[in-house]
C-alpha positions as CSV (number, residue, x, y, z in Angstrom):
1,X,227.8,296.8,156.1
2,X,231.2,297.8,154.7
3,X,232.5,297.5,151.2
4,X,231.6,294.0,150.0
5,X,234.1,292.0,148.0
6,X,232.8,288.5,148.2
7,X,229.5,286.6,148.0
8,X,229.5,283.0,149.3
9,X,226.6,280.7,148.5
10,X,225.3,278.2,151.0
11,X,222.9,275.6,149.7
12,X,220.2,274.0,151.7
13,X,222.1,270.8,152.2
14,X,225.4,272.6,153.2
15,X,224.5,273.4,156.8
16,X,227.9,272.5,158.2
17,X,228.7,274.8,161.2
18,X,232.3,273.4,161.4
19,X,233.2,274.5,157.8
20,X,236.4,276.5,157.6
21,X,234.5,279.4,156.0
22,X,233.1,280.2,159.4
23,X,236.3,280.2,161.5
24,X,236.5,284.0,161.3
25,X,234.2,286.8,160.4
26,X,235.0,289.0,157.4
27,X,233.6,292.4,156.8
28,X,234.0,292.1,153.1
29,X,232.1,288.8,152.8
30,X,228.4,288.1,152.7
31,X,226.7,284.7,152.7
32,X,223.7,284.0,150.5
33,X,221.0,281.5,151.4
34,X,217.8,281.1,149.5
35,X,214.6,279.0,149.7
36,X,214.1,278.1,146.1
37,X,211.1,277.1,144.1
38,X,213.7,275.5,141.8
39,X,214.7,273.1,144.6
40,X,211.4,272.7,146.5
41,X,209.6,271.5,143.4
42,X,212.4,269.1,142.1
43,X,210.3,267.0,142.2
44,X,207.1,267.6,144.2
45,X,208.2,267.3,147.8
46,X,206.8,266.0,151.1
47,X,205.6,268.9,153.1
48,X,207.8,267.7,156.0
49,X,210.8,267.7,153.8
50,X,210.3,271.3,152.7
51,X,209.6,272.5,156.2
52,X,212.5,270.5,157.7
53,X,215.0,272.1,155.2
54,X,213.6,275.6,155.5
55,X,213.5,275.4,159.3
56,X,217.1,274.2,159.4
57,X,218.3,276.7,156.8
58,X,216.7,279.6,158.8
59,X,218.3,278.3,162.0
60,X,221.7,278.1,160.3
61,X,221.4,281.7,158.9
62,X,220.5,282.9,162.4
63,X,223.5,281.1,163.9
64,X,225.8,282.7,161.4
65,X,224.4,286.2,162.1
66,X,224.8,285.6,165.8
67,X,228.4,284.7,165.2
68,X,229.0,288.0,163.5
69,X,228.8,286.9,159.8
70,X,226.8,288.9,157.3
71,X,223.9,287.0,155.7
72,X,221.4,287.6,152.9
73,X,218.5,285.2,153.5
74,X,215.8,285.0,150.9
75,X,212.7,283.1,152.1
76,X,210.4,281.3,149.7
77,X,208.2,284.4,149.4
78,X,211.1,286.2,147.7
79,X,210.8,285.8,143.9
80,X,210.1,282.1,144.1
81,X,210.2,281.6,140.4
82,X,213.6,283.2,140.0
83,X,216.5,280.8,139.3
84,X,219.5,280.5,141.6
85,X,221.8,281.8,138.9
86,X,219.6,284.9,138.3
87,X,219.6,285.6,142.0
88,X,223.4,285.4,142.3
89,X,223.9,287.6,139.2
90,X,221.5,290.2,140.6
91,X,223.3,290.4,143.9
92,X,226.7,290.5,142.3
93,X,225.5,293.5,140.2
94,X,223.8,295.1,143.2
95,X,226.8,295.0,145.5
96,X,229.5,295.2,142.8
97,X,231.4,292.3,144.3
98,X,234.5,291.0,142.6
99,X,234.5,287.4,143.9
100,X,231.9,284.6,144.0
101,X,232.5,281.4,146.1
102,X,230.6,278.3,146.6
103,X,230.9,274.8,148.2
104,X,230.9,272.0,145.7
105,X,227.3,270.8,145.4
106,X,226.4,267.1,145.9
107,X,223.8,267.3,143.1
108,X,225.0,267.0,139.5
109,X,222.3,269.3,138.2
110,X,223.3,272.1,140.6
111,X,227.0,271.4,140.1
112,X,226.5,271.9,136.3
113,X,224.4,275.0,136.9
114,X,227.1,276.6,139.1
115,X,230.0,275.6,136.8
116,X,228.2,277.3,133.9
117,X,227.5,280.4,136.1
118,X,231.1,280.4,137.1
119,X,232.3,280.4,133.5
120,X,229.9,283.3,132.8
121,X,231.1,285.3,135.8
122,X,234.8,284.7,135.0
123,X,234.3,285.9,131.5
124,X,233.0,289.2,132.9
125,X,236.0,289.6,135.3
126,X,234.5,288.1,138.5
127,X,236.8,285.8,140.4
128,X,235.1,282.4,141.1
129,X,236.3,279.8,143.7
130,X,234.7,276.4,144.5
131,X,235.7,274.7,147.7
132,X,235.0,271.3,149.3
133,X,232.0,271.0,151.6
134,X,234.3,269.4,154.2
135,X,231.7,266.8,155.2
136,X,232.5,263.4,153.6
137,X,235.3,261.0,154.5
138,X,236.1,260.6,150.8
139,X,236.8,263.1,148.0
140,X,234.3,263.4,145.2
141,X,236.2,261.1,142.8
142,X,238.1,258.9,145.3
143,X,236.0,255.8,144.5
144,X,236.5,256.3,140.8
145,X,240.2,256.5,141.3
146,X,240.2,253.4,143.6
147,X,238.3,251.2,141.2
148,X,239.1,252.7,137.8
149,X,237.3,250.5,135.2
150,X,237.0,247.5,137.5
151,X,233.7,246.3,139.0
152,X,232.6,248.3,142.0
153,X,232.4,246.2,145.2
154,X,231.1,247.8,148.3
155,X,232.8,245.3,150.5
156,X,236.2,246.1,149.0
157,X,235.5,249.8,149.4
158,X,234.3,249.4,153.0
159,X,237.5,247.5,154.0
160,X,239.6,250.2,152.2
161,X,237.8,252.9,154.3
162,X,238.2,250.9,157.5
163,X,242.0,250.7,156.9
164,X,242.4,254.3,155.6
165,X,240.6,255.9,158.6
166,X,241.7,253.3,161.2
167,X,238.1,252.6,162.2
168,X,237.3,249.3,164.1
169,X,240.8,248.1,163.4
170,X,243.6,246.3,165.3
171,X,246.6,247.2,163.3
172,X,245.9,245.9,159.8
173,X,243.2,243.5,160.9
174,X,239.5,244.1,161.6
175,X,238.5,244.4,165.3
176,X,237.1,241.1,166.5
177,X,238.7,239.2,163.6
178,X,235.8,239.8,161.1
179,X,234.9,242.6,158.7
180,X,231.2,242.1,159.2
181,X,228.7,240.5,161.6
182,X,225.8,239.9,159.2
183,X,225.1,236.5,160.7
184,X,224.4,238.1,164.1
185,X,222.5,241.1,162.6
186,X,219.4,241.5,160.5
187,X,216.9,239.4,162.4
188,X,213.2,239.9,162.6
189,X,212.0,241.7,165.6
190,X,211.4,239.3,168.4
191,X,208.4,241.1,169.9
192,X,210.1,241.1,173.3
193,X,213.0,243.5,173.3
194,X,211.7,246.8,174.6
195,X,211.4,249.5,172.0
196,X,212.2,252.9,173.3
197,X,210.0,255.8,172.3
198,X,211.7,258.1,169.8
199,X,213.2,261.4,170.8
200,X,210.9,264.2,169.9
201,X,211.4,268.0,169.4
202,X,207.8,269.2,169.0
203,X,208.6,272.4,167.2
204,X,205.7,274.7,166.3
205,X,206.1,275.4,162.6
206,X,202.6,276.7,162.0
207,X,203.9,280.1,160.6
208,X,206.4,278.4,158.3
209,X,203.8,276.0,157.0
210,X,201.4,278.9,156.2
211,X,204.3,280.7,154.4
212,X,204.9,277.5,152.3
213,X,201.2,277.3,151.5
214,X,201.0,281.0,150.5
215,X,204.0,280.5,148.2
216,X,201.9,278.0,146.1
217,X,204.4,275.1,146.4
218,X,202.9,271.8,145.6
219,X,203.4,269.3,148.4
220,X,202.6,265.8,149.5
221,X,202.0,264.1,152.8
222,X,200.8,265.0,156.3
223,X,202.3,267.2,159.0
224,X,201.4,268.2,162.6
225,X,202.6,271.8,162.6
226,X,202.6,272.0,166.4
227,X,204.6,268.9,166.9
228,X,207.3,268.9,164.2
229,X,210.0,266.4,165.0
230,X,212.8,267.0,162.6
231,X,216.1,268.4,164.0
232,X,216.8,272.0,163.0
233,X,220.5,272.4,163.9
234,X,223.6,270.8,165.2
235,X,222.4,270.9,168.8
236,X,219.3,268.9,167.9
237,X,221.3,266.5,165.9
238,X,223.7,265.9,168.8
239,X,220.7,265.1,171.0
240,X,219.5,262.6,168.4
241,X,223.0,261.0,168.1
242,X,223.4,260.8,171.9
243,X,219.9,259.3,172.2
244,X,220.7,256.7,169.6
245,X,224.0,255.7,171.2
246,X,222.5,255.5,174.7
247,X,219.2,253.7,173.9
248,X,219.0,252.3,170.4
249,X,222.5,251.2,169.4
250,X,222.5,248.2,171.8
251,X,219.9,246.5,169.5
252,X,220.5,248.4,166.2
253,X,222.4,245.7,164.3
254,X,220.2,242.8,165.3
255,X,217.0,244.5,164.1
256,X,218.3,246.9,161.4
257,X,216.4,244.9,158.7
258,X,213.3,244.1,160.8
259,X,209.9,245.2,159.5
260,X,207.3,245.9,162.2
261,X,204.0,247.6,161.8
262,X,203.6,248.7,165.4
263,X,206.5,251.1,165.4
264,X,207.8,253.5,162.8
265,X,211.4,253.8,163.8
266,X,212.4,250.6,165.8
267,X,216.1,251.0,166.7
268,X,217.1,253.3,163.8
269,X,219.0,256.6,164.5
270,X,216.8,259.0,162.3
271,X,220.1,260.9,161.6
272,X,220.0,260.6,157.9
273,X,218.2,263.9,157.3
274,X,220.6,265.9,159.5
275,X,223.6,264.1,158.0
276,X,222.5,264.7,154.4
277,X,221.9,268.4,155.3
278,X,225.5,268.3,156.6
279,X,224.5,269.5,160.1
280,X,226.9,266.8,161.5
281,X,229.8,265.0,159.9
282,X,230.0,261.2,159.4
283,X,233.3,261.3,161.2
284,X,231.7,262.7,164.4
285,X,228.8,260.2,164.2
286,X,231.1,257.2,163.9
287,X,233.4,258.4,166.6
288,X,230.5,258.9,169.0
289,X,229.1,255.4,168.3
290,X,232.5,253.9,168.9
291,X,232.9,255.8,172.1
292,X,229.4,254.6,173.2
293,X,230.5,251.0,172.8
294,X,233.6,251.6,174.9
295,X,231.5,253.1,177.7
296,X,228.6,250.6,177.5
297,X,229.7,246.9,177.7
298,X,226.2,245.8,176.7
299,X,226.8,247.2,173.2
300,X,228.3,244.4,171.2
301,X,230.7,244.8,168.3
302,X,228.1,243.4,166.0
303,X,225.7,246.2,166.8
304,X,228.4,248.8,166.3
305,X,229.8,247.4,163.1
306,X,226.3,247.2,161.5
307,X,225.9,251.0,162.1
308,X,229.5,251.9,161.0
309,X,229.0,249.9,157.8
310,X,226.0,252.0,156.8
311,X,227.8,255.3,157.5
312,X,231.4,254.6,156.5
313,X,230.7,252.0,153.9
314,X,227.4,252.3,152.2
315,X,226.8,256.1,152.4
316,X,230.3,257.0,151.1
317,X,230.1,254.3,148.5
318,X,226.8,255.6,147.1
319,X,228.2,259.1,146.8
320,X,231.3,257.8,145.0
321,X,229.2,255.8,142.5
322,X,227.1,258.9,141.9
323,X,230.0,261.1,140.9
324,X,231.6,258.3,138.9
325,X,228.6,257.5,136.8
326,X,226.6,260.7,136.4
327,X,225.1,262.1,134.3
328,X,224.4,258.9,132.3
329,X,223.4,257.0,135.4
330,X,220.1,258.9,135.5
331,X,219.0,257.4,132.2
332,X,219.8,253.8,132.9
333,X,216.9,251.3,132.5
334,X,218.4,247.9,132.2
335,X,215.1,246.0,132.0
336,X,213.4,248.7,130.0
337,X,210.6,248.9,132.5
338,X,207.9,251.5,131.7
339,X,204.8,250.9,133.8
340,X,203.4,254.0,135.6
341,X,203.6,254.2,139.4
342,X,200.4,252.8,141.0
343,X,198.2,255.4,142.7
344,X,198.5,253.4,146.0
345,X,202.2,254.6,146.2
346,X,200.7,258.0,147.0
347,X,197.5,257.0,148.9
348,X,198.6,253.8,150.7
349,X,195.3,252.3,149.8
350,X,196.2,248.7,148.8
351,X,195.2,245.3,150.2
352,X,198.9,244.5,150.5
353,X,199.6,245.2,154.2
354,X,203.4,245.7,153.8
355,X,203.1,248.2,151.0
356,X,200.1,250.0,152.7
357,X,202.1,250.3,155.9
358,X,205.3,251.6,154.3
359,X,203.4,254.2,152.2
360,X,201.1,255.3,155.0
361,X,204.1,255.7,157.3
362,X,205.9,257.7,154.5
363,X,202.8,260.0,154.2
364,X,202.8,260.6,157.9
365,X,206.5,260.7,158.8
366,X,208.4,261.4,155.5
367,X,210.5,258.5,156.7
368,X,210.9,254.8,156.1
369,X,214.0,252.7,156.9
370,X,216.2,251.1,154.3
371,X,214.4,247.7,154.2
372,X,211.0,249.2,153.9
373,X,212.4,251.1,150.9
374,X,214.4,248.2,149.4
375,X,212.3,245.1,150.1
376,X,208.8,246.4,150.2
377,X,208.2,249.4,147.9
378,X,211.4,248.8,145.9
379,X,210.9,245.1,145.6
380,X,207.3,245.6,144.4
381,X,208.3,248.3,142.0
382,X,210.9,246.1,140.4
383,X,208.6,243.0,140.2
384,X,205.8,245.2,138.8
385,X,208.1,246.6,136.1
386,X,207.6,250.2,137.2
387,X,209.5,252.9,135.2
388,X,212.6,253.7,137.3
389,X,212.2,257.4,136.4
390,X,208.8,257.4,138.2
391,X,210.3,255.6,141.2
392,X,213.2,258.0,141.3
393,X,210.8,261.0,141.5
394,X,208.8,259.3,144.1
395,X,211.6,258.4,146.5
396,X,213.3,261.8,145.9
397,X,210.1,263.6,146.8
398,X,208.5,261.7,149.7
399,X,211.5,261.2,152.0
400,X,213.0,264.0,154.1
401,X,216.5,262.6,153.8
402,X,216.4,262.1,150.0
403,X,219.2,264.0,148.2
404,X,219.8,262.8,144.6
405,X,223.3,261.5,145.2
406,X,222.1,259.0,147.8
407,X,218.5,258.5,146.5
408,X,219.2,257.7,142.9
409,X,222.0,255.2,143.6
410,X,219.9,253.4,146.1
411,X,216.7,253.5,143.9
412,X,217.9,253.0,140.4
413,X,220.9,250.9,141.4
414,X,220.4,248.9,144.5
415,X,216.6,248.6,144.4
416,X,215.7,248.5,140.7
417,X,218.9,247.0,139.2
418,X,218.2,249.6,136.4
419,X,222.0,250.2,136.2
420,X,222.5,246.5,135.2
421,X,224.7,245.7,138.2
422,X,226.9,248.7,138.7
423,X,226.0,248.7,142.4
424,X,224.3,245.5,143.2
425,X,225.6,242.1,142.1
426,X,222.0,240.8,141.6
427,X,218.5,242.2,141.7
428,X,217.1,242.5,145.2
429,X,213.8,240.6,144.8
430,X,211.8,238.3,146.9
431,X,208.5,236.5,147.1
432,X,206.2,237.1,150.0
433,X,208.3,234.6,152.1
434,X,211.0,237.2,152.9
435,X,208.5,239.8,154.0
436,X,206.7,237.1,156.1
437,X,210.0,236.1,157.7
438,X,211.1,239.6,158.5
439,X,207.8,241.2,159.6
440,X,204.5,241.0,161.3
441,X,202.7,242.4,158.3
442,X,201.5,239.1,156.8
443,X,199.5,238.1,159.8
444,X,197.3,241.3,159.3
445,X,197.1,241.0,155.5
446,X,194.3,240.3,153.1
447,X,196.7,238.0,151.2
448,X,198.5,234.9,152.4
449,X,202.2,234.4,151.6
450,X,201.9,230.6,152.3
451,X,199.4,230.3,149.4
452,X,201.2,229.5,146.2
453,X,198.4,230.3,143.8
454,X,194.9,231.6,143.8
455,X,193.3,234.9,144.6
456,X,194.4,234.8,148.3
457,X,198.0,234.1,147.4
458,X,200.4,237.0,148.1
459,X,200.9,239.0,144.9
460,X,204.6,239.1,145.5
461,X,204.7,235.3,144.8
462,X,203.2,235.4,141.3
463,X,205.1,238.6,140.4
464,X,208.4,237.1,141.7
465,X,208.2,233.9,139.6
466,X,207.0,235.9,136.6
467,X,210.0,238.2,136.9
468,X,212.4,235.3,137.0
469,X,210.8,233.8,133.9
470,X,210.7,237.0,131.9
471,X,214.3,238.1,132.8
472,X,215.9,234.7,132.4
473,X,217.8,235.6,129.3
474,X,219.7,238.4,131.0
475,X,219.9,237.0,134.5
476,X,220.5,233.2,134.1
477,X,224.3,233.7,133.8
478,X,224.4,235.6,137.1
479,X,225.9,233.1,139.6
480,X,224.1,234.7,142.5
481,X,220.8,234.0,140.8
482,X,221.5,230.3,140.1
483,X,219.7,229.0,143.2
484,X,216.6,231.0,142.3
485,X,216.6,229.4,138.8
486,X,217.2,225.9,140.2
487,X,214.1,226.3,142.4
488,X,212.1,227.8,139.4
489,X,213.0,224.7,137.3
490,X,211.7,222.4,139.9
491,X,208.2,223.9,139.7
492,X,205.5,222.0,138.0
493,X,204.2,223.4,134.7
494,X,200.7,223.8,136.3
495,X,202.0,225.8,139.2
496,X,204.3,228.0,137.1
497,X,201.5,228.6,134.6
498,X,199.2,229.7,137.4
499,X,201.8,232.1,138.7
500,X,202.4,233.6,135.2
501,X,198.7,234.0,134.5
502,X,198.0,235.7,137.8
503,X,201.0,238.0,137.4
504,X,199.9,239.1,133.9
505,X,196.4,239.7,135.3
506,X,197.7,241.9,138.1
507,X,200.0,243.8,135.8
508,X,197.2,244.8,133.5
509,X,195.7,247.0,136.3
510,X,197.7,247.2,139.5
511,X,195.4,249.7,141.2
512,X,192.3,247.8,140.1
513,X,193.4,244.4,141.4
514,X,195.5,245.5,144.4
515,X,194.0,248.8,145.5
516,X,191.4,249.1,148.3
């Protein structure tokens, strides 16, 4: 090791092998990567999430070293209680470096921490440079600049992105003459289309799990340490992407919203963890999906557009909202909900089949697709008046792909409407009917979605009508809610009273009435 001049920090979700930092080796530069208690306990994390990130970070550090870069890697056993700032300051002092550089974090808390550290270092004569992570298709504040003070509309943003990046376009018009193909997508699984087994990696992470256990980190969930199936590097991620494009994309759009108890992944790509860790760029993912359609005639434009919309539209939109609205976004609670999270969100022990399946799958896989999160656990959380802070902590902790910029916008915004409509134009709520229509859950459930009232009636029904009644004052003027309220007004006093009484009874003790 020669005379060091520069320390560069790489965070756990900055594992981008194509970053310009790594185009050439520099004898005066060393890269710092650290497994941090500070991050692994913010909040309590699923064991698979911790192991997936640590495995990927270690693989990335090894890749850098193999390429000739100098790396300081601090495993979780290294001063786990020490803050990131303290570690950086100690190394700057140890090596007498004159320059500290980092990639802009995608977490407001870390961004603030590093900005404050940067001010401290600059005041002591150390040069500080922050650079882009070179991952996203938008700059941090591009959405803010695009909309200004106007209402945020994902559709407008999505069309802007399609045009800007010339994706699925014919000149200035959308390919196929339409911007979206929702009417062809989002169907319930037909039970006939063959579901392909997921691609597996089967890593043995026994030693890493033991290391995590020895460190004293609190964790949640299950893990098979000899068959660990999260990707650890770019090569794994490319395999996942290729597998998706070859086997799953032909049916993705059609069944992207389907709920099915017999299969955890259906036709979903399972790329979100790798993308959010920045192992692969959205640009590459989109390009590969488009190329797959060009090669495979049986992939329809509807399937492709449904996928592109999630990556190019929704994902980039959520990041833009995050940086436009933080830090106040994290405190928003439009409905002033305050109920604690039911215990069955951790155990899965509830008589509601849909919630039980989503939570149990989450425990076992650290994964659930977007409709499981939005219309099952999210829908119930909103109807049951759960504190959005508690839901944020839960979603952020239990899913391997959950990074705050994408989690909090989806949870507090899209799912809970706690932002009062910054993201969603209406609350995403439903009775048991939607879940029955989109799933096979209800056929196996203790409750019956067709029953309007009574003990066997689906709890979603009573909670749904109760929500509409209680929130009428703030929601009745919302045009997208008008049909819901017209149906509400047609209900007899007797039926509505029965719904309200049952809802209030359930809300007094959710675990007692709905737990197993």
